[in-house]
C-alpha angles and dihedrals in degrees: 000000000000111000131182119202113221116176105289100000143055113226118210112214142163137209127212131175131000137260129054116005126258118185118204118201118196130212137240114333086353130125146154089324092060091076100064092125095041109047098056085054102041099039086070089064111025145024092261118204120198125179145168114252121229108290096024140086117341095338118104116278109207124178110275162248095131128179134204087236091055091049086051090052088050092056093045086053090053091054090048090050090050091044090233109152104175128037149164113234136214121178129172128198108325085004087061091055090049088050092054092052090045090053090053092044100045107016094156091060099058122075096185139337143209118213116191135187091348146120140211095236127217126089094324094059113115100221126211116253120281089247093056093043090049092050091051094050102043107087099140117143090002127126120219095269092049092050091051095048092048088052098046094091088050094057103034131055119245090245092055092048092049102039106022103041092153088065091053092044092051090052092046093050091054093048096047088055096049124102113275116254114221120233096248091055094047092051090045090055091044092052092050086055092050093049095044121112130154102144094117092050095049095094086065088068112094094167116120106259134194112196122199130193137168112227091223096048107137096176098055104015117222093250090073089063090054090054089053095049090050093052102042102066095198095054142113125201125217123187121201105211115232095359126133132216098288094071093151088066102029097044101021100139094050094043092049094048099042090050092050091049091049095049094047089052089063094055 
């Protein structure tokens, strides 16, 4: 099991494929398993690096607080450990927040990036409804399968759950088999998201950026993507009509191909 020691934690990572490097950064409670629809596609084109964020999977789970900046520093440490100097970058949800911070910390190392279903935090953030947030946070007394089933309506559109149940079931199977995230680590990551804010710094980013959102995303409402696009000058916004938050599962083929085309344009 490959591990990278970065200050106070050990980071679990995997490398698939060869060529130019693509780093994938997962969201809240996610990890290497989150990319079951991306790795088989991207490993044909890139040296694809996936890893578990601090507080998830097989990476260390110290007591919080965590911050998005700290998670970005963890990612940069992993790149240093692997002696990788230039990357393409794809981050979704919390991973998109980490990607923004990494782009601000290490702009010379990122050739292009894709940000999906994410926001820039702070006072400009358009939050989910209190009902949605309450559902996401309330895991008391639930086992892993119950937590996943409770959250499925937050991650997938009604249309996908009704008409493409095989997509939802594939996602559910992967999540059920993933390592259980302890409550302290879940809340530490959640607190990092709540304290995150980089909207005012986004104009500093000159990296070519592709921004994705699902028009039915109830966790990170679509106006957040428009805020990102307005503040990152070298950006392009793509909306997936009718899609929910888990666009990497619900719109995997489109997301993968559009991202590949975008990265290839930056060579």
